[in-house]
C-alpha positions in Angstrom: -19.5 -19.3 10.3 -20.8 -22.0 8.6 -21.6 -22.5 5.4 -24.7 -20.8 4.1 -28.0 -23.2 4.0 -30.3 -22.6 1.4 -33.0 -20.2 2.0 -36.5 -21.4 3.1 -38.5 -18.1 2.7 -40.6 -17.4 5.9 -37.9 -19.6 8.3 -36.3 -18.3 10.7 -32.7 -18.1 10.1 -30.3 -18.7 12.9 -26.7 -17.4 12.6 -24.1 -19.4 14.6 -20.3 -19.3 14.6 -18.4 -22.2 12.3 -15.6 -24.2 14.1 -12.5 -22.6 13.9 -9.6 -23.3 11.7 -6.2 -23.8 13.2 -5.6 -20.0 13.4 -2.5 -18.1 14.7 -2.1 -15.5 17.1 -1.8 -12.9 14.6 -5.2 -13.5 13.0 -6.8 -12.4 16.7 -8.0 -8.8 17.1 -9.7 -6.4 19.2 -13.3 -5.9 17.1 -16.9 -4.8 17.3 -19.5 -6.9 15.9 -22.8 -5.7 14.8 -25.8 -7.8 14.0 -28.8 -6.6 12.2 -31.8 -8.8 12.1 -35.2 -8.3 10.4 -38.5 -8.2 13.1 -41.2 -10.3 11.9 -39.7 -11.7 8.5 -42.0 -15.5 8.7 -44.7 -13.1 9.3 -43.8 -10.8 6.4 -43.5 -13.6 3.8 -46.9 -15.3 4.7 -49.0 -12.2 4.5 -47.3 -10.5 1.3 -46.1 -14.1 -0.5 -42.3 -14.6 -1.5 -41.3 -12.4 -4.3 -42.7 -9.2 -1.8 -40.0 -11.0 0.8 -37.4 -11.4 -1.4 -37.6 -8.1 -2.1 -37.8 -6.6 1.8 -34.6 -8.7 2.3 -33.3 -7.1 -0.8 -34.0 -3.9 0.7 -32.8 -4.6 4.0 -29.4 -6.0 3.3 -28.7 -2.8 1.0 -30.0 -0.5 3.8 -27.9 -2.2 6.4 -25.4 -2.4 4.4 -23.8 1.1 2.9 -23.2 2.4 6.7 -20.9 -0.5 7.3 -19.0 0.1 4.4 -19.3 4.4 5.0 -17.5 4.0 8.7 -14.8 1.5 7.7 -16.4 -2.0 8.6 -16.8 -5.0 6.6 -20.3 -6.9 5.8 -19.1 -10.7 6.4 -22.0 -12.5 5.7 -25.4 -11.6 4.9 -27.8 -15.0 6.2 -31.3 -14.5 5.1 -33.1 -11.8 7.2 -29.6 -11.3 8.8 -26.7 -8.7 8.1 -23.1 -9.5 10.3 -20.4 -7.0 10.3 -17.1 -6.1 12.1 -15.6 -2.9 12.9 -11.8 -2.4 14.4 -13.3 1.3 16.2 -15.8 0.5 18.4 -17.3 4.5 17.9 -17.5 3.7 14.0 -19.5 0.6 14.7 -21.5 2.5 17.0 -22.1 5.5 14.5 -23.1 3.0 11.9 -25.6 1.1 13.7 -27.6 4.6 14.0 -27.5 5.4 10.9 -28.9 2.2 9.7 -32.1 2.9 12.0 -31.9 6.6 10.8 -31.8 4.9 7.1 -34.6 1.7 7.6 -36.8 4.9 10.0 -36.7 7.1 6.6 -37.4 4.2 4.7 -40.3 3.4 6.6 -41.4 6.9 6.5 -45.4 7.1 5.3 -45.9 4.0 3.8 -47.9 1.0 4.0 -47.1 -2.0 6.2 -46.1 -4.1 3.1 -43.3 -1.2 2.6 -42.2 -1.1 6.5 -39.2 -3.0 7.8 -38.7 -3.6 11.1 -34.7 -4.4 12.1 -33.4 -4.4 15.9 -29.3 -4.5 16.0 -26.6 -6.0 18.1 -23.4 -4.4 19.6 -20.7 -5.8 21.4 -16.6 -6.0 21.6 -14.1 -8.8 22.2 -11.7 -10.8 20.8 -12.4 -12.2 17.7 -10.8 -14.2 14.6 -10.7 -13.0 11.4 -9.8 -15.8 9.3 -10.1 -15.9 5.2 -12.9 -13.2 5.1 -14.7 -14.5 7.8 -14.9 -13.9 11.5 -15.3 -16.5 15.4 -15.5 -16.4 18.8 -16.9 -15.9 21.7 -17.8 -11.8 20.3 -19.4 -13.7 17.3 -21.8 -16.3 19.6 -22.4 -13.3 22.3 -23.6 -11.0 19.7 -25.7 -13.5 18.0 -27.2 -14.7 21.3 -28.4 -11.4 23.1 -29.8 -10.2 19.9 -33.5 -12.1 20.0 -34.0 -9.7 22.9 -33.7 -6.2 21.2 -36.9 -4.9 19.9 -37.3 -3.3 16.4 -35.9 0.1 15.6 -33.3 -0.5 18.7 -30.2 -0.6 19.3 -28.5 -2.9 22.4 -24.8 -2.7 23.0 -23.0 -5.1 25.5 -20.9 -3.2 28.7 -17.9 -4.1 27.3 -18.7 -2.0 24.3 -20.3 0.9 25.9 -16.9 1.3 28.0 -15.3 1.4 24.6 -17.1 4.3 23.4 -18.1 6.9 26.6 -18.4 10.1 26.4 -20.3 10.6 23.0 -22.4 13.7 24.1 -25.2 12.4 21.2 -25.1 8.9 22.9 -27.2 7.8 25.9 -26.9 4.3 27.5 -30.1 2.8 29.7 -28.8 -0.5 31.8 -31.4 -2.7 31.6 -32.5 -5.7 34.0 -33.5 -8.7 31.4 -34.6 -12.2 32.0 -32.5 -14.5 30.5 -32.2 -18.3 31.6 -28.4 -18.5 29.4 -25.7 -18.6 31.4 -23.6 -16.8 29.1 -25.9 -13.4 29.0 -26.5 -13.6 33.0 -23.3 -12.3 33.6 -23.4 -9.7 30.7 -24.3 -6.1 31.3 -26.6 -5.1 28.3 -27.6 -1.0 27.8 -30.1 0.2 25.4 -28.9 3.0 23.1 -30.8 6.2 22.3 -29.3 9.3 20.0 -29.8 12.8 19.1 -30.6 12.7 15.5 -29.2 16.1 15.0 -25.9 14.9 15.8 -22.9 14.7 13.5 -22.6 10.7 12.8 -19.8 11.8 9.8 -17.6 8.7 9.7 -13.6 9.3 10.6 -11.5 10.3 8.2 -7.9 9.4 7.8 -4.6 11.6 6.2 -2.6 9.0 3.6 0.4 10.3 2.0 1.3 8.5 -1.0 4.2 8.1 -3.0 4.8 6.6 -6.1 8.1 6.4 -8.3 7.1 7.4 -12.0 9.0 4.9 -14.0 8.7 5.6 -16.8 10.4 8.9 -16.3 13.2 7.2 -14.1 17.1 6.8 -14.7 18.2 3.4 -14.0 20.1 3.9 -11.3 16.5 5.3 -9.2 15.2 2.0 -8.8 18.2 0.9 -6.4 17.5 4.2 -4.7 14.1 3.6 -4.6 14.6 0.1 -2.5 17.0 1.9 -0.1 14.7 4.3 1.0 11.9 1.5 1.1 14.5 -0.2 3.7 14.8 3.0 5.6 11.2 4.3 5.3 10.8 4.6 9.6 13.5 7.1 8.7 10.4 9.4 7.0 8.8 9.7 10.4 9.9 12.9 12.6 8.7 10.8 15.7 6.9 7.5 16.5 6.2 5.8 12.6 2.4 5.1 12.0 1.2 2.4 10.1 2.9 1.6 6.7 1.6 -0.5 3.4 3.0 -1.0 0.4 1.2 -1.0 -2.9 1.7 -3.7 -6.0 3.2 -1.6 -7.9 5.8 -0.5 -5.6 4.1 2.6 -4.4 4.4 3.3 -0.7 1.3 4.5 1.3 1.5 6.3 5.1 -1.3 6.6 7.1 -1.2 9.7 9.6 -2.8 11.1 12.8 -1.9 14.5 12.2 -2.5 15.6 8.3 0.1 18.5 9.2 2.7 16.2 9.2 2.9 15.2 5.6 4.5 17.4 4.6 7.5 17.1 6.3 7.6 13.5 5.6 7.0 14.0 1.5 9.9 16.0 2.3 12.5 13.7 4.5 11.9 10.9 1.1 12.8 13.7 -1.3 15.8 14.5 0.5 16.7 10.6 1.1 16.5 9.7 -2.5 18.6 12.9 -3.7 21.1 11.8 -1.3 20.8 8.1 -2.6 20.9 9.5 -6.6 24.1 11.8 -6.0 25.4 12.3 -9.1 22.8 10.5 -11.0 20.0 13.0 -9.9 17.6 14.3 -12.4 16.7 17.7 -12.9 13.5 16.9 -11.0 12.8 13.5 -8.6 10.4 11.2 -11.2 8.3 10.5 -7.8 4.4 11.6 -7.2 3.7 12.7 -4.2 -0.3 12.8 -2.9 -1.4 14.2 0.4 -5.3 13.2 0.5 -7.7 13.0 3.3 -10.8 10.1 3.2 -12.5 6.6 4.2 -9.4 4.5 3.3 -9.5 1.8 5.6 -12.1 -0.9 6.0 -11.5 -2.7 9.4 -8.7 -1.2 9.9 -6.7 -2.1 6.3 -6.2 -0.3 3.5 -9.0 0.9 1.0 -7.0 3.2 -1.9 -9.5 2.5 -4.3 -10.8 6.3 -4.6 -7.2 7.8 -4.7 -6.1 6.4 -8.4 -7.1 9.4 -10.1 -5.9 12.3 -7.9 -2.5 10.3 -7.7 -2.9 10.4 -11.6 -2.9 13.8 -11.7 -0.4 14.8 -9.0 3.0 16.3 -11.2 6.5 14.5 -10.5 9.0 16.1 -7.7 6.1 18.6 -6.4 3.9 17.6 -3.2 0.1 17.5 -4.6 -2.3 18.4 -1.8 -6.0 17.5 -2.1 -8.5 20.1 -1.1 -9.7 18.3 2.3 -6.5 17.1 3.1 -5.0 21.2 2.7 -8.1 22.9 4.4 -7.3 20.3 7.4 -3.4 20.6 7.5 -1.5 23.7 8.9 1.0 24.3 6.1 4.7 24.3 7.9 7.3 27.5 7.2 9.3 27.0 4.6 7.2 25.8 1.4 5.6 27.6 -1.4 1.8 26.9 -2.1 0.2 27.1 -5.6 -3.9 26.8 -5.3 -5.4 25.0 -8.1 -6.5 27.8 -11.0 -10.4 28.4 -10.5 -12.4 25.8 -12.4 -9.4 23.1 -12.5 -10.0 19.8 -13.0 -7.6 18.1 -10.5 -8.5 20.6 -7.4 -4.9 20.0 -6.1 -2.7 22.4 -4.1 0.7 22.0 -5.3 3.9 22.2 -2.3 7.6 23.0 -2.9 10.2 23.8 -0.4 11.2 26.9 -0.7 15.0 25.5 -0.6 15.0 23.1 -3.7 18.3 22.1 -4.4 17.7 19.4 -7.5 15.7 22.7 -9.3 18.7 23.1 -12.6 18.1 25.5 -15.1 19.1 23.2 -17.6 15.8 21.6 -17.6 13.8 22.5 -20.7 10.9 20.8 -19.6 9.7 18.5 -16.8 9.8 15.2 -19.0 12.6 16.1 -21.3 14.5 12.8 -20.0 12.2 10.3 -21.2 13.9 11.1 -24.4 16.9 10.5 -23.4 16.5 6.8 -22.4 18.3 3.8 -23.9 21.7 3.1 -25.1 21.7 4.1 -28.9 22.5 7.5 -30.5 19.6 10.0 -30.8 17.4 8.8 -33.6 17.5 10.5 -36.9 14.1 11.2 -37.0 12.3 11.7 -33.6 15.3 12.2 -31.5 14.5 9.1 -29.3 17.4 6.5 -27.9 15.5 3.9 -27.1 15.8 2.0 -31.2 18.1 2.7 -34.1 16.5 5.1 -36.9 15.5 2.1 -39.1 13.2 0.8 -36.7 11.5 4.4 -35.6 7.4 4.1 -35.5 7.7 7.5 -37.6 8.6 5.3 -40.5 5.1 3.9 -40.4 4.0 7.0 -41.3 2.6 7.1 -45.2 3.5 11.0 -45.5 6.9 10.8 -43.5 8.0 14.7 -45.0 5.3 16.4 -42.7 4.2 13.9 -40.4 5.8 14.8 -37.3 4.9 18.4 -37.4 1.6 17.4 -38.0 1.6 15.5 -34.7 2.8 18.1 -33.0 6.5 16.7 -32.8 9.7 19.4 -33.3 13.0 19.0 -33.1 14.8 19.9 -30.1 
C-alpha cells in the first residue's frame, strides 16, 4: 500500500496498492482480503464536526479490528474510514466479516443518528504478496474496486471466495447482476451474503504442543541431546509432519490437526532425549511439555503470546495439558492422568506414561540436581558446587549461625 497521507476531515479516502518491490516466490500466498468502509463519512463530518467525526473513526477501527484478530487475521492498514486486513483461512475471514457487522448493529441499536455507524464490507480471495507487514497484488486491487458497490450493513464477496466457503449452514449467497463499467469487474462474480444471527461463529482453535527445555535444571550434556532432537524432530510425528516453529528460547512448538496426537508426540520426544542422554540422564528429564488449545495463529503464523503463564507452571519431566485441550482429546491407553485439584491456579492435567524408565528412587526431590552443578566440592555452608565456601552468598548474612535455617535451608 502507498504511504498514508495526512487525513483530511470529511474527505473521502482512497485505498490504492503501492508498487511492489522485488518480492520472492516465498512471499506469494493464498489469502482472503477484507475491506471495511464507513458509509457517508463525509456527510458525518459535515453534520457533526471534526471532533465527533474523529471519535466515529476511532470507534470504527475498534469495532472492526477486534474480530479480525480473534479469527486469526491481520489488520494491515487503517486509512481514514477504511480498514484493510487479510486472512489465510477464507472461512475465518467470512466469520470475522459477519462478526464486524453484528458489532456495528449492536452499537447502533437505540442510538441517535450521531451515534450510528454504517459500514460496508468486501471480501475477495486469491494470490497476494506479503512484504514487510504490507500486502499488495490483484487480490487487494479487486477488493477495493467492488467495495463501493456495497451498501451499509451489507457484505459482498467475490466468486473466488464463495467457492472456498461453500457448505456453511449459516451462510446464504445471492449472485448479483450489477451494472459496472470497470473491465476487471465485468468478469467478476459478486455475491451478497446473508447469515443466520444465531449461527456459531466462534473462531477455529488450534492445538499446540510446546517442548521447552528447563536449562537451569539440566546437566551439561543436555544441550547436545536437545540439538539432536531438533535435528530429528520430524521423527516425533507418527504420520505426516505438521507445522512447527522454533522459539527464541530454544523451545519447539508443534501445531496439530488432532489433539489426540499430542501425547504420542510428547512421549516420542521424551524417548529420543533418554536415548541421546544415555548414562548421563537424570532422575527426571529437564523438559517442560504443554499441550494447549486456543487461538495461536495470526494469518497462518505462530502467535503464542498467551501461553507463557501455563508453560511456566508445567512440571518438568511430565506432560501438562490445559483444560480446553484435555476436553478435546481422547487420552490414549498407557497413560496415568492426574486431574488438577479443586480451585487449582494452574488448571493443568498431568499425564505420564505408565512405564517411565527414567524414574529413579534415588531422586530425593525434583530439583536436587540443581544443587550438584559446578566443579567445586560441596560448599560447607549451603552444599552448592558452583562456588567456593569463601564466596558463598550466605556469608553476607549478618547472623550466619541461624540465617540459613531462617531462610528455610536445611542440610541434605
